[in-house]
C-alpha positions as CSV (number, residue, x, y, z in Angstrom):
1,M,111.5,129.0,198.3
2,T,107.9,128.3,199.2
3,A,107.0,127.5,202.8
4,T,103.9,125.8,204.2
5,L,102.3,128.0,206.8
6,A,100.2,126.8,209.7
7,P,96.6,127.9,209.7
8,P,96.2,131.3,211.4
9,L,94.6,131.4,214.9
10,R,91.0,132.6,215.1
11,I,90.1,135.6,217.1
12,G,87.2,136.5,219.3
13,K,85.0,139.6,219.7
14,A,87.4,141.2,222.2
15,A,90.1,141.4,219.6
16,V,87.8,142.9,217.0
17,A,86.6,145.4,219.7
18,A,90.2,146.4,220.3
19,L,90.7,147.0,216.6
20,G,87.5,149.1,216.7
21,A,88.7,151.1,219.6
22,L,91.9,151.8,217.8
23,A,89.9,152.9,214.7
24,I,87.8,155.3,216.9
25,A,91.0,156.8,218.4
26,T,92.8,157.3,215.0
27,G,89.7,158.7,213.4
28,A,89.4,161.3,216.3
29,L,93.1,162.3,216.0
30,E,92.8,162.7,212.2
31,S,89.8,165.1,212.5
32,V,90.8,167.6,215.1
33,V,92.5,170.2,212.9
34,T,89.7,171.0,210.5
35,P,87.1,172.4,213.0
36,T,89.9,174.3,214.9
37,L,91.8,175.7,212.0
38,P,90.7,179.3,212.7
39,L,91.9,178.9,216.3
40,L,95.2,177.5,215.3
41,Q,95.7,180.2,212.8
42,R,95.1,182.8,215.5
43,E,97.2,181.3,218.2
44,L,100.2,180.4,215.9
45,G,100.0,183.5,213.8
46,M,99.5,181.6,210.5
47,S,98.6,183.1,207.2
48,P,95.7,181.7,205.2
49,A,98.2,180.0,202.9
50,E,99.9,178.4,205.9
51,G,96.5,177.3,207.2
52,A,95.8,175.6,203.9
53,L,99.1,173.8,204.0
54,L,98.3,172.6,207.5
55,S,94.9,171.3,206.4
56,I,96.3,169.1,203.6
57,V,99.7,167.9,204.9
58,L,98.0,165.0,206.7
59,L,96.1,164.1,203.6
60,I,99.3,164.0,201.5
61,T,101.1,161.9,204.0
62,G,98.2,159.5,204.3
63,A,98.0,159.0,200.5
64,L,101.7,158.3,200.5
65,V,101.9,155.9,203.4
66,T,98.7,153.9,202.8
67,P,99.9,151.7,199.9
68,I,103.3,151.3,201.4
69,A,101.8,150.1,204.7
70,G,99.4,147.8,202.9
71,K,102.3,146.2,200.9
72,L,104.5,145.8,203.9
73,G,101.6,144.3,205.9
74,D,101.1,141.7,203.1
75,R,104.7,140.8,203.2
76,Y,105.6,140.9,206.9
77,G,102.2,140.5,208.7
78,G,99.5,143.0,209.5
79,K,100.0,143.1,213.2
80,R,103.7,143.6,213.1
81,V,103.4,146.6,210.7
82,L,100.4,148.0,212.4
83,I,102.0,148.2,215.8
84,R,105.1,150.0,214.4
85,L,102.9,152.3,212.4
86,M,100.9,153.3,215.5
87,A,104.2,154.0,217.3
88,V,104.9,156.6,214.5
89,V,101.3,158.0,214.8
90,S,101.6,158.3,218.6
91,A,104.9,160.1,218.3
92,G,103.2,162.5,215.8
93,G,100.3,163.1,218.2
94,L,102.7,163.9,221.0
95,V,104.7,166.2,218.8
96,S,101.5,168.0,217.7
97,S,100.3,168.3,221.3
98,L,103.6,169.9,222.4
99,A,104.2,172.1,219.3
100,P,105.1,175.7,220.1
101,N,105.0,176.9,216.5
102,L,103.9,176.0,213.0
103,P,107.0,174.1,211.8
104,V,106.8,171.7,214.8
105,L,103.1,171.2,214.3
106,L,103.6,170.4,210.6
107,L,106.1,167.8,211.6
108,G,103.6,166.3,214.0
109,Q,100.9,166.2,211.3
110,V,103.3,164.5,208.9
111,L,103.9,161.7,211.4
112,Q,100.2,161.5,212.2
113,G,99.4,161.1,208.5
114,A,100.7,157.5,208.8
115,M,97.4,156.6,210.6
116,V,95.5,156.3,207.3
117,G,97.6,153.2,206.7
118,A,96.0,151.5,209.7
119,L,92.8,150.7,207.8
120,P,94.4,148.3,205.2
121,L,96.4,146.7,208.0
122,S,93.3,146.2,210.0
123,F,91.7,144.5,207.0
124,I,94.6,142.2,206.7
125,L,94.2,141.2,210.3
126,V,90.5,140.5,210.2
127,R,90.8,138.6,206.9
128,T,93.6,136.5,208.3
129,H,91.9,135.6,211.6
130,L,88.2,135.4,210.7
131,P,86.2,133.3,208.2
132,A,85.2,135.1,204.9
133,G,81.6,136.0,206.0
134,E,82.6,137.3,209.4
135,S,85.6,139.3,208.0
136,K,83.2,141.3,205.8
137,V,81.2,142.3,208.8
138,A,84.3,143.1,210.8
139,I,85.7,145.3,207.9
140,G,82.4,147.2,208.0
141,V,82.5,147.6,211.7
142,V,86.1,148.9,211.7
143,S,85.4,151.3,208.8
144,G,82.3,152.6,210.5
145,L,84.1,153.1,213.8
146,F,86.8,155.0,212.1
147,V,84.2,157.4,210.8
148,A,82.6,157.5,214.2
149,G,86.0,158.5,215.7
150,G,86.2,161.3,213.1
151,M,82.8,162.5,214.2
152,A,83.8,162.5,217.8
153,G,87.0,164.4,217.0
154,T,85.1,167.0,215.0
155,L,82.6,167.6,217.7
156,S,85.0,167.6,220.7
157,A,88.1,169.4,219.2
158,G,86.6,172.9,219.6
159,P,85.3,172.6,223.1
160,V,88.5,170.9,224.3
161,A,90.7,173.5,222.6
162,E,88.7,176.4,224.1
163,G,88.1,174.9,227.5
164,L,91.6,173.4,228.1
165,S,94.0,174.3,225.3
166,R,94.9,173.4,221.7
167,H,97.6,171.0,223.2
168,W,94.9,168.8,224.8
169,M,92.9,168.4,221.6
170,F,95.9,166.4,220.2
171,A,97.0,164.8,223.5
172,L,93.7,163.2,224.5
173,P,93.1,161.2,221.2
174,T,96.8,160.3,221.1
175,L,96.5,158.7,224.6
176,A,93.5,156.8,223.2
177,V,95.6,155.6,220.2
178,I,98.3,154.4,222.6
179,G,95.8,152.5,224.6
180,G,94.1,151.0,221.6
181,T,97.5,149.9,220.2
182,L,98.4,148.1,223.5
183,L,95.1,146.3,223.4
184,V,95.6,145.1,219.8
185,N,99.1,144.0,220.6
186,R,97.8,142.0,223.5
187,L,94.7,140.4,222.0
188,F,95.8,139.6,218.4
189,P,98.1,136.7,217.7
190,Q,101.1,137.2,215.5
191,D,100.1,136.7,211.9
192,P,102.9,135.0,209.8
193,P,104.3,136.8,206.8
194,S,102.2,136.1,203.7
195,R,105.2,136.1,201.3
196,P,108.1,134.3,202.9
197,D,109.9,134.1,199.6
198,G,113.0,136.1,200.4
199,T,112.4,138.7,197.7
200,G,113.4,142.3,198.6
201,I,111.3,145.4,198.6
202,D,110.7,147.1,195.3
203,W,112.4,150.4,196.3
204,P,112.3,152.0,192.9
205,G,108.6,151.3,192.6
206,L,108.0,152.5,196.1
207,L,109.8,155.8,195.5
208,L,108.1,156.4,192.1
209,L,104.7,155.6,193.6
210,S,105.4,158.0,196.5
211,G,106.4,160.8,194.1
212,T,103.3,160.2,192.0
213,L,100.9,160.4,195.0
214,V,102.6,163.5,196.5
215,T,102.6,165.3,193.2
216,L,99.0,164.4,192.5
217,M,97.9,165.8,195.8
218,L,99.8,169.0,195.3
219,V,98.2,169.4,191.8
220,L,94.8,169.0,193.3
221,A,95.6,171.5,196.1
222,L,96.8,174.1,193.7
223,A,94.2,173.6,190.9
224,P,91.8,176.3,192.2
225,D,94.6,178.9,191.9
226,I,95.5,178.0,188.3
227,A,95.0,181.5,187.1
228,A,97.5,182.9,189.7
229,R,100.1,180.2,189.2
230,P,99.7,178.6,185.8
231,L,103.4,177.9,185.2
232,L,103.8,176.1,188.6
233,L,100.7,174.0,188.1
234,G,101.8,173.2,184.5
235,A,105.2,172.1,185.7
236,L,103.7,169.9,188.4
237,V,101.4,168.2,185.8
238,L,104.5,167.4,183.7
239,V,106.3,166.1,186.8
240,L,103.2,163.9,187.6
241,A,103.2,162.5,184.0
242,G,106.9,161.7,184.3
243,F,106.3,159.9,187.6
244,V,103.4,157.9,186.2
245,A,105.3,156.8,183.1
246,G,108.4,155.9,185.2
247,W,106.5,154.0,187.8
248,T,104.6,152.0,185.1
249,A,107.8,151.1,183.3
250,V,109.5,150.0,186.6
251,E,106.6,147.9,187.8
252,R,106.3,146.1,184.5
253,R,110.0,144.9,184.8
254,A,110.2,144.3,188.6
255,A,110.4,140.7,189.8
256,A,108.4,141.6,192.9
257,P,106.6,144.9,192.1
258,M,105.2,147.3,194.7
259,V,101.9,147.1,192.8
260,D,101.3,144.2,190.4
261,L,99.8,146.0,187.4
262,R,98.1,142.7,186.4
263,M,96.2,142.9,189.7
264,L,95.3,146.5,189.0
265,A,94.0,145.5,185.6
266,R,91.6,142.9,187.0
267,P,87.9,143.9,186.5
268,A,87.1,143.7,190.2
269,M,90.0,145.9,191.0
270,W,89.6,148.7,188.5
271,R,85.8,148.8,189.0
272,A,86.3,149.2,192.7
273,C,88.7,152.1,192.1
274,V,86.4,153.8,189.6
275,L,83.3,153.5,191.7
276,T,85.1,154.6,194.8
277,F,86.4,157.7,193.1
278,V,83.0,158.6,191.6
279,T,81.2,158.0,194.9
280,C,83.7,160.1,196.9
281,V,83.6,163.0,194.4
282,G,79.9,163.2,194.9
283,T,80.2,162.8,198.7
284,S,82.9,165.4,198.9
285,L,81.0,168.0,196.9
286,A,78.1,167.6,199.3
287,V,80.4,167.7,202.3
288,Y,81.8,171.0,201.0
289,L,78.7,172.6,199.7
290,V,76.2,171.8,202.5
291,P,78.1,173.6,205.3
292,Q,78.7,176.6,203.0
293,L,74.9,176.8,202.3
294,F,74.2,176.7,206.0
295,A,76.5,179.7,206.5
296,V,75.0,181.8,203.7
297,P,73.4,184.9,205.3
298,A,69.7,184.5,206.1
299,D,68.9,187.8,204.3
300,A,70.1,186.1,201.1
301,Y,68.9,182.6,200.5
302,G,70.8,180.8,203.4
303,F,70.4,180.3,207.1
304,G,73.2,182.4,208.7
305,A,74.4,179.5,210.8
306,G,77.5,179.7,212.9
307,A,80.2,177.1,213.4
308,T,78.5,175.4,216.4
309,E,75.1,175.3,214.7
310,I,76.6,173.9,211.6
311,G,78.3,171.1,213.6
312,L,75.0,170.2,215.2
313,Y,73.2,170.2,211.8
314,L,75.9,167.8,210.4
315,L,75.8,165.5,213.4
316,P,73.0,163.2,212.0
317,G,74.9,162.8,208.8
318,A,78.1,161.8,210.7
319,A,76.0,159.3,212.7
320,A,74.6,157.8,209.5
321,A,78.1,157.5,208.1
322,A,79.3,155.6,211.2
323,L,76.3,153.2,211.0
324,A,76.8,152.6,207.3
325,G,80.0,150.6,207.7
326,P,78.4,147.7,209.8
327,I,75.2,147.8,207.7
328,S,77.3,147.5,204.5
329,G,79.3,144.6,205.9
330,I,76.2,142.7,206.8
331,G,74.5,143.5,203.5
332,A,77.6,142.4,201.5
333,R,77.7,139.1,203.4
334,R,74.0,138.4,202.8
335,L,73.2,140.0,199.4
336,G,76.6,140.5,197.7
337,S,78.6,143.7,197.2
338,R,76.9,144.5,193.9
339,A,73.5,144.9,195.5
340,V,74.9,147.1,198.3
341,V,76.9,149.3,195.9
342,T,73.9,149.7,193.5
343,A,71.6,150.7,196.4
344,G,74.1,153.2,197.8
345,I,74.7,154.9,194.4
346,A,71.0,155.1,193.6
347,L,70.3,156.6,197.1
348,M,73.2,159.2,196.7
349,A,72.1,160.3,193.2
350,V,68.5,160.8,194.4
351,A,69.7,162.8,197.4
352,L,72.0,165.0,195.4
353,V,69.3,165.8,192.8
354,A,66.8,166.4,195.6
355,L,69.2,168.9,197.2
356,A,69.6,170.7,193.9
357,T,65.8,171.0,193.7
358,V,64.8,171.7,197.3
359,H,67.1,173.4,199.8
360,T,65.0,176.1,201.3
361,E,64.7,174.7,204.8
362,I,67.3,173.4,207.3
363,W,65.7,170.0,207.5
364,H,66.1,169.6,203.7
365,L,69.8,169.9,204.0
366,V,70.0,167.7,207.1
367,I,68.0,164.9,205.5
368,G,69.9,165.2,202.3
369,K,73.3,165.0,204.1
370,V,72.1,162.0,206.1
371,M,71.2,160.2,202.9
372,I,74.5,161.0,201.2
373,S,76.6,160.0,204.2
374,L,74.7,156.7,204.5
375,A,75.0,156.0,200.8
376,S,78.7,156.8,200.7
377,G,79.4,154.6,203.7
378,L,77.5,151.7,202.1
379,C,79.3,152.0,198.8
380,V,82.9,152.5,200.0
381,T,82.7,149.7,202.6
382,A,81.1,147.3,200.2
383,L,83.8,148.1,197.6
384,V,86.6,147.5,200.1
385,T,85.2,144.2,201.2
386,S,84.6,143.0,197.6
387,T,88.2,144.1,196.7
388,A,89.6,142.2,199.7
389,A,87.6,139.1,198.6
390,S,88.6,139.3,195.0
391,V,92.4,139.1,195.5
392,D,94.8,136.6,197.0
393,R,95.0,136.7,200.8
394,G,98.6,137.9,200.5
395,D,97.5,140.9,198.4
396,T,94.8,142.1,200.8
397,G,96.8,145.1,202.1
398,I,98.0,146.6,198.8
399,A,94.6,146.0,197.1
400,T,92.5,147.7,199.8
401,S,95.0,150.5,200.2
402,L,94.7,151.4,196.5
403,V,91.0,151.6,197.0
404,L,91.5,153.8,200.0
405,V,94.0,156.1,198.2
406,T,91.4,156.4,195.4
407,R,89.0,157.5,198.1
408,V,91.4,160.2,199.3
409,V,91.9,161.5,195.7
410,G,88.1,161.5,195.1
411,Y,87.5,163.6,198.2
412,A,90.2,166.0,197.2
413,V,88.8,166.4,193.7
414,G,85.3,166.9,194.9
415,A,86.3,169.6,197.4
416,Q,88.3,171.4,194.8
417,V,85.5,171.3,192.3
418,G,83.1,172.7,194.9
419,G,85.5,175.5,195.8
420,A,86.0,176.4,192.1
421,L,82.2,176.5,191.5
422,L,81.5,178.8,194.4
423,T,84.5,181.0,193.5
424,A,83.3,181.3,189.9
425,G,79.7,181.8,191.1
426,T,80.5,184.7,193.4
427,P,79.6,188.1,191.9
428,S,82.3,190.8,191.8
429,G,82.3,192.8,195.1
430,S,80.2,190.2,196.9
431,D,81.2,187.6,199.5
432,V,78.1,185.5,198.8
433,P,78.0,183.0,195.9
434,A,75.0,182.9,193.7
435,E,72.5,180.2,194.6
436,S,72.9,178.8,191.1
437,A,76.5,177.8,192.0
438,F,75.2,175.4,194.7
439,V,72.5,174.0,192.4
440,T,75.1,173.4,189.7
441,G,77.4,171.6,192.1
442,F,74.6,169.3,193.4
443,V,73.5,168.6,189.8
444,I,77.0,167.7,188.6
445,A,77.5,165.4,191.6
446,G,74.2,163.7,191.1
447,A,74.7,163.2,187.3
448,V,78.3,161.8,187.7
449,T,77.1,159.5,190.5
450,A,74.1,158.2,188.5
451,L,76.4,157.5,185.5
452,S,78.4,155.2,187.7
453,L,75.4,152.8,187.8
454,L,76.7,151.7,184.3
455,V,79.8,150.3,186.0
456,T,77.9,148.5,188.7
457,R,76.0,146.6,186.0
458,T,79.2,144.9,185.1
459,M,79.9,143.7,188.7
460,R,79.3,140.1,189.5
461,K,76.1,139.1,191.2
462,G,75.9,137.0,194.3
463,V,77.2,137.0,197.8
464,E,80.7,135.7,197.1
465,E,82.5,138.5,195.2
């Protein structure tokens, strides 16, 4: 049965600001583990393998929850699902803040991983309650503030953990998440369900997609150790192939599929996924390699920087990433997504090749990282906004969530490639990789990024995309 829905209520700047505050809080909560992992390993008596597990469990959960949250938001309304999702995230943050041991902390991180699903739900809200042009800018603002929150969490986690305790580094951003959620609940009107057709949830498709994403993230996490565990990795690849084949078959036959494969096959959709993946692989390689290059001893070819110094050197790049979201939203509104994506990819390719050529001074790396962070933010935000504009309003959540999952996978692939290159480039008996390993990584990232310009040529021109 088809129902005629009343036009959605428009929102003001205060509501968008509340959504931005929630994005900052979730970004901060997401980022506190990475800079404090050595401290957590020491205090909780974790082995390196357990530390690696802790560092990826939130990523796995995020990849799993994001498309589900987007689909449920499309069906039942963005605000309704977002508030419930944030309740799960808040519970996870409180569990992490009180965790006495690793198993409890892992449980908290699993619950916190649901926060990644907040972004597609936020995009549903702004697209529902704002005109098309304003929604592009709002998507850019929310995306940029999420990155800014990650920057704040990265910089503050260490001082908070050392000055107060590891418990407070989880508790403070969790309290901010709760506050932001209450503001969103108060300032946003209820958005009606987009699909009031009475069809049920595609549970087989949901379970198979979940299995596909979890297995994919495990394959990526274990790929660098293929020599040590070839049978396990091979078995996981076979399981992944089985999940993909089963999910494709189920979605083709489902009356109301979790992911409409026809939507995934649209040129705007697959181009956005391809470009997001390539852009994030290049960004992730730089994100991994630049700090490693800062840390190389000064008597070799590096700078011998410590953790605090590296954080300060990376701060300008994090600030550029935070500014890129709003800039991209405005650019996509005025010039079109194609122009913004093309400019971002060209800037990133130039920066990566420049780093491969010149990296003998600290400012070389700082400037290169700023350019890469700015370019990545421009590209990903423009691709998300163009994807949101290219699908029906009722498919906004699932479409943008697929782009965001592609972003997560791209980051994971880039980090693993970077790790493999440095491992292979480290001479026997030495802890310092050869300089050529860094050069190779930057060149590979630059070449792959430049090739993606062939895909941007097929994007539509113009402002409305």
